[in-house]
PLY file of the C-alpha trace (Angstrom):
ply
format ascii 1.0
element vertex 312
property float x
property float y
property float z
element edge 311
property int vertex1
property int vertex2
end_header
-12.58 -37.78 -20.18
-10.89 -37.09 -16.99
-11.09 -33.86 -15.83
-9.63 -32.04 -12.58
-11.19 -29.85 -10.89
-9.48 -27.17 -8.43
-12.12 -25.04 -6.07
-11.62 -22.57 -3.35
-14.25 -21.15 -1.00
-16.31 -18.08 -2.12
-18.23 -15.85 0.32
-20.33 -17.82 1.90
-20.13 -21.19 -0.04
-17.50 -23.84 1.02
-14.79 -24.96 -1.37
-16.58 -28.33 -1.56
-19.97 -27.21 -2.57
-19.00 -24.96 -5.50
-17.04 -28.33 -6.45
-20.04 -30.73 -6.21
-21.95 -27.94 -8.44
-19.19 -28.04 -11.10
-19.36 -32.06 -10.99
-23.56 -31.89 -11.04
-23.23 -29.47 -14.12
-20.69 -31.25 -15.85
-22.79 -34.54 -15.66
-25.82 -33.13 -16.40
-24.04 -33.13 -20.18
-21.65 -35.40 -19.99
-20.90 -39.19 -17.64
-17.10 -37.80 -17.89
-14.77 -38.65 -14.79
-14.38 -35.86 -12.57
-11.65 -35.30 -9.35
-12.21 -32.31 -7.10
-9.11 -31.07 -5.74
-9.96 -27.98 -2.35
-7.90 -25.19 -2.03
-7.80 -22.19 -0.19
-6.31 -18.81 -0.15
-4.62 -18.77 3.30
-7.74 -17.81 4.94
-10.99 -19.05 4.08
-11.54 -22.98 3.89
-7.92 -23.81 4.89
-8.69 -26.78 7.63
-10.86 -28.52 4.80
-8.17 -28.03 1.91
-5.74 -29.54 4.21
-7.68 -32.19 5.70
-8.91 -33.14 1.73
-5.40 -33.31 0.82
-3.47 -36.84 0.09
-0.50 -37.89 2.42
0.77 -36.56 5.70
-1.02 -33.61 7.07
-0.13 -30.37 8.70
-1.56 -28.86 11.84
-3.47 -26.09 10.65
-4.07 -22.78 12.03
-6.36 -20.27 11.10
-4.98 -16.87 12.64
-8.30 -15.31 12.17
-10.04 -17.06 14.78
-7.30 -16.01 17.18
-6.76 -12.15 16.28
-9.81 -10.95 18.14
-8.17 -8.28 20.48
-5.07 -6.06 20.63
-2.30 -8.48 20.20
-0.23 -11.26 18.15
0.56 -13.15 21.39
-2.50 -15.64 21.17
-0.90 -16.73 17.48
2.35 -17.45 19.05
0.74 -19.54 22.02
-1.25 -21.32 19.45
2.16 -22.19 17.28
3.76 -23.32 20.90
0.88 -25.45 22.07
0.75 -27.40 18.57
4.52 -27.84 18.33
4.56 -28.67 22.15
2.03 -31.87 21.11
4.85 -33.10 19.15
3.70 -31.96 16.32
6.43 -31.23 13.01
4.92 -29.56 10.41
2.27 -26.37 10.96
1.03 -24.51 8.23
-0.26 -20.84 9.68
-3.10 -19.22 7.66
-2.93 -15.25 7.54
-4.67 -12.36 5.81
-4.61 -8.69 7.26
-5.96 -7.96 10.50
-7.35 -5.08 12.36
-4.63 -6.23 15.36
-1.58 -4.44 14.29
1.30 -4.63 16.89
3.61 -5.43 14.17
4.02 -8.74 16.18
5.16 -7.60 19.13
2.70 -9.69 21.43
3.99 -12.92 19.40
7.86 -11.59 20.42
7.00 -11.17 23.98
5.35 -14.60 24.14
9.05 -16.42 22.51
11.04 -14.32 24.39
9.33 -15.35 27.81
9.39 -19.34 26.32
12.82 -19.31 25.56
15.11 -15.99 26.48
15.59 -14.18 23.11
14.35 -14.43 19.63
17.68 -15.89 18.65
17.29 -18.31 20.85
13.73 -19.30 19.59
14.68 -19.12 16.26
17.49 -21.96 17.07
15.04 -24.05 18.57
12.04 -23.84 16.39
14.98 -25.10 13.23
13.94 -28.49 13.44
9.98 -27.72 12.42
8.71 -26.77 9.47
6.46 -24.00 9.67
4.79 -22.10 6.81
2.83 -19.02 6.68
0.12 -19.54 4.11
-1.27 -15.88 3.34
-3.63 -14.27 1.02
-1.66 -11.35 -0.32
1.89 -10.57 -0.32
1.48 -7.47 2.03
4.50 -6.27 3.83
4.57 -5.22 7.32
6.04 -1.81 6.42
6.47 0.87 3.96
4.01 2.94 1.76
2.19 -0.17 0.62
2.57 -1.95 3.86
-0.17 -3.18 6.64
0.42 -0.22 8.51
-0.15 2.43 5.50
-3.49 0.51 5.08
-5.03 1.37 8.14
-5.79 4.72 7.34
-9.43 3.71 6.84
-9.94 2.30 9.97
-7.79 4.08 12.57
-7.51 7.21 10.70
-4.15 8.76 9.32
-2.36 10.58 11.63
-2.80 7.15 14.29
-2.05 4.78 11.31
0.98 6.64 10.78
2.27 6.56 14.49
1.64 2.90 14.60
3.01 2.44 11.80
6.18 4.36 12.35
6.40 2.32 16.20
6.03 -0.98 14.14
8.71 -0.15 12.23
10.81 0.52 14.93
10.41 -3.00 16.41
11.06 -4.74 13.23
14.50 -2.89 13.13
15.03 -4.22 16.55
14.01 -7.24 15.68
16.08 -7.85 12.51
19.21 -6.74 13.91
18.80 -9.01 16.97
18.71 -11.80 14.79
21.50 -13.60 12.76
22.62 -11.56 9.44
22.20 -12.86 6.07
25.28 -15.09 5.34
25.98 -13.54 2.12
25.56 -10.22 2.51
26.75 -9.71 6.23
23.70 -7.37 7.01
20.84 -7.99 9.09
17.64 -9.85 7.73
15.26 -7.50 6.01
11.85 -9.16 6.62
9.59 -6.39 7.39
9.57 -5.57 3.61
8.79 -9.47 2.72
5.97 -10.62 1.24
3.41 -11.67 3.48
5.06 -9.82 6.45
2.30 -7.95 7.09
-0.25 -10.65 7.44
-1.68 -11.60 10.79
-0.95 -8.28 12.33
2.75 -8.61 12.31
2.62 -12.56 13.42
4.06 -13.40 9.88
6.92 -11.14 10.40
7.77 -12.81 13.78
6.90 -16.09 12.48
9.52 -15.31 9.00
11.92 -14.12 11.95
12.00 -17.61 13.51
12.64 -19.15 10.33
9.19 -20.24 8.81
8.65 -19.65 5.26
5.97 -18.02 3.31
3.72 -18.74 0.28
0.84 -17.88 -1.28
-2.24 -19.79 0.30
-3.45 -20.97 -3.14
0.23 -22.07 -4.91
1.02 -24.22 -1.12
-2.69 -25.88 -1.47
-2.59 -26.35 -5.23
0.64 -28.41 -4.62
-0.89 -30.20 -1.46
-4.11 -31.33 -3.12
-2.48 -32.96 -5.62
-3.84 -30.90 -8.10
-0.10 -30.08 -10.15
0.59 -33.71 -10.57
-2.92 -34.41 -11.65
-2.97 -32.30 -14.64
-0.31 -34.65 -15.88
-2.61 -37.13 -16.79
-6.32 -35.37 -17.00
-7.93 -34.23 -20.38
-8.54 -30.84 -19.29
-8.37 -28.27 -15.69
-10.94 -26.77 -14.88
-10.60 -24.20 -11.89
-13.11 -22.16 -10.38
-11.84 -18.45 -9.81
-14.25 -16.15 -8.33
-13.58 -13.06 -9.85
-11.15 -12.70 -13.11
-8.80 -9.96 -12.98
-4.82 -8.76 -12.89
-4.64 -9.83 -9.31
-5.84 -13.13 -10.68
-3.79 -13.58 -13.16
-0.52 -13.35 -10.88
-1.95 -15.28 -7.36
-5.08 -17.63 -8.11
-5.64 -21.58 -8.31
-5.29 -20.42 -12.61
-2.07 -18.72 -11.87
-0.93 -21.57 -9.79
-2.02 -24.57 -11.80
-1.27 -23.14 -14.98
2.42 -23.90 -15.36
2.25 -27.82 -14.74
-0.67 -27.75 -16.82
1.31 -26.07 -19.76
4.15 -28.73 -19.83
1.55 -31.55 -19.77
-0.22 -30.24 -22.25
-3.45 -30.35 -20.71
-5.55 -27.11 -21.27
-7.38 -25.09 -18.32
-10.27 -23.40 -18.20
-11.73 -21.10 -15.80
-15.47 -20.20 -14.15
-15.81 -17.36 -12.71
-18.58 -14.92 -11.78
-16.84 -11.93 -13.64
-14.03 -11.93 -15.93
-12.22 -8.35 -16.69
-9.54 -9.96 -18.28
-8.49 -10.42 -22.09
-7.98 -13.34 -23.89
-4.26 -12.45 -24.98
-3.68 -11.66 -21.17
-5.19 -15.26 -20.15
-3.42 -17.16 -23.33
-0.03 -16.37 -21.59
-0.38 -18.41 -18.88
-1.98 -21.23 -21.34
-5.82 -20.56 -20.10
-7.45 -21.50 -23.21
-11.30 -20.49 -22.19
-13.17 -18.68 -19.45
-16.54 -18.75 -18.85
-18.72 -16.11 -16.79
-21.52 -16.63 -14.86
-22.19 -12.61 -14.88
-22.88 -12.29 -11.38
-22.43 -14.23 -7.79
-20.54 -17.39 -7.98
-23.00 -19.47 -6.06
-23.36 -23.18 -6.72
-26.91 -22.89 -8.69
-25.57 -20.39 -11.18
-22.26 -22.30 -11.39
-23.89 -25.59 -12.23
-26.10 -23.60 -14.57
-23.35 -22.39 -16.43
-21.01 -25.64 -16.05
-23.91 -27.76 -18.30
-23.27 -25.32 -21.25
-19.57 -25.49 -21.31
-19.75 -29.25 -20.73
-21.14 -28.74 -24.44
-18.38 -27.46 -25.27
-15.66 -29.55 -24.20
-17.15 -32.74 -24.14
-16.35 -34.89 -27.12
0 1
1 2
2 3
3 4
4 5
5 6
6 7
7 8
8 9
9 10
10 11
11 12
12 13
13 14
14 15
15 16
16 17
17 18
18 19
19 20
20 21
21 22
22 23
23 24
24 25
25 26
26 27
27 28
28 29
29 30
30 31
31 32
32 33
33 34
34 35
35 36
36 37
37 38
38 39
39 40
40 41
41 42
42 43
43 44
44 45
45 46
46 47
47 48
48 49
49 50
50 51
51 52
52 53
53 54
54 55
55 56
56 57
57 58
58 59
59 60
60 61
61 62
62 63
63 64
64 65
65 66
66 67
67 68
68 69
69 70
70 71
71 72
72 73
73 74
74 75
75 76
76 77
77 78
78 79
79 80
80 81
81 82
82 83
83 84
84 85
85 86
86 87
87 88
88 89
89 90
90 91
91 92
92 93
93 94
94 95
95 96
96 97
97 98
98 99
99 100
100 101
101 102
102 103
103 104
104 105
105 106
106 107
107 108
108 109
109 110
110 111
111 112
112 113
113 114
114 115
115 116
116 117
117 118
118 119
119 120
120 121
121 122
122 123
123 124
124 125
125 126
126 127
127 128
128 129
129 130
130 131
131 132
132 133
133 134
134 135
135 136
136 137
137 138
138 139
139 140
140 141
141 142
142 143
143 144
144 145
145 146
146 147
147 148
148 149
149 150
150 151
151 152
152 153
153 154
154 155
155 156
156 157
157 158
158 159
159 160
160 161
161 162
162 163
163 164
164 165
165 166
166 167
167 168
168 169
169 170
170 171
171 172
172 173
173 174
174 175
175 176
176 177
177 178
178 179
179 180
180 181
181 182
182 183
183 184
184 185
185 186
186 187
187 188
188 189
189 190
190 191
191 192
192 193
193 194
194 195
195 196
196 197
197 198
198 199
199 200
200 201
201 202
202 203
203 204
204 205
205 206
206 207
207 208
208 209
209 210
210 211
211 212
212 213
213 214
214 215
215 216
216 217
217 218
218 219
219 220
220 221
221 222
222 223
223 224
224 225
225 226
226 227
227 228
228 229
229 230
230 231
231 232
232 233
233 234
234 235
235 236
236 237
237 238
238 239
239 240
240 241
241 242
242 243
243 244
244 245
245 246
246 247
247 248
248 249
249 250
250 251
251 252
252 253
253 254
254 255
255 256
256 257
257 258
258 259
259 260
260 261
261 262
262 263
263 264
264 265
265 266
266 267
267 268
268 269
269 270
270 271
271 272
272 273
273 274
274 275
275 276
276 277
277 278
278 279
279 280
280 281
281 282
282 283
283 284
284 285
285 286
286 287
287 288
288 289
289 290
290 291
291 292
292 293
293 294
294 295
295 296
296 297
297 298
298 299
299 300
300 301
301 302
302 303
303 304
304 305
305 306
306 307
307 308
308 309
309 310
310 311
């Protein structure tokens, strides 16, 4: 059998370690051909996933390492330094951040370099910049990044920050070219992923970047979407199967290509809170849980038994 395996990092375990556990457990039962594809949610293990992907590789900026103060300026500085080195393709890995200036620090850096955000957008238009997010968090709104800070800063301060960021975002949108179809300002502050990285994602989008789910992007970049076409089975490791995983996980990302190719998909997970009916809608034919933390030892042990079911 030809088996493709998709893994992403879980807690303190790398994607490569989980992939090796799957291979070890499977080959304890059958000497099948297994190919591991390293994935990332855009926050954890992104550099490893990109380094393992075939073909030309973009530069990687993991913003969590940069957002340690109170400003998003370090993200803009890292982006400009990368582009100045002659790189044409950049991926920005982003998640939630305790830094929440809405991208004001990022904007200040761009204005110092280019004079205005409109000029910055024009100058960066020749580059392929992608924001890779681990969730769809918008910048503003009832479910936006500011609203999520109440637990950290308290409700009153979080509301004040959210109002300030909303005013700043509206000013940024007014400064940029309007939507060609509607003639109205671009509405990016409510877009998926725009609230990540303390608002760095919002500014990157305003300057012409694209945004994608980190998992979906690495499924494509790793070649997993293409590999299922000639595979007999696709095995995906997901930390926890729940309603969110049905929308944005390696299993959800690879399922359409696997279904079209007639390649069955099975999930290895720590815990499964979904039903067979829900999984079947994605073309997932089996889900196998360890019943606890998804570490290499528990995973390899579970895979030994799973392989007995699927080995011809």
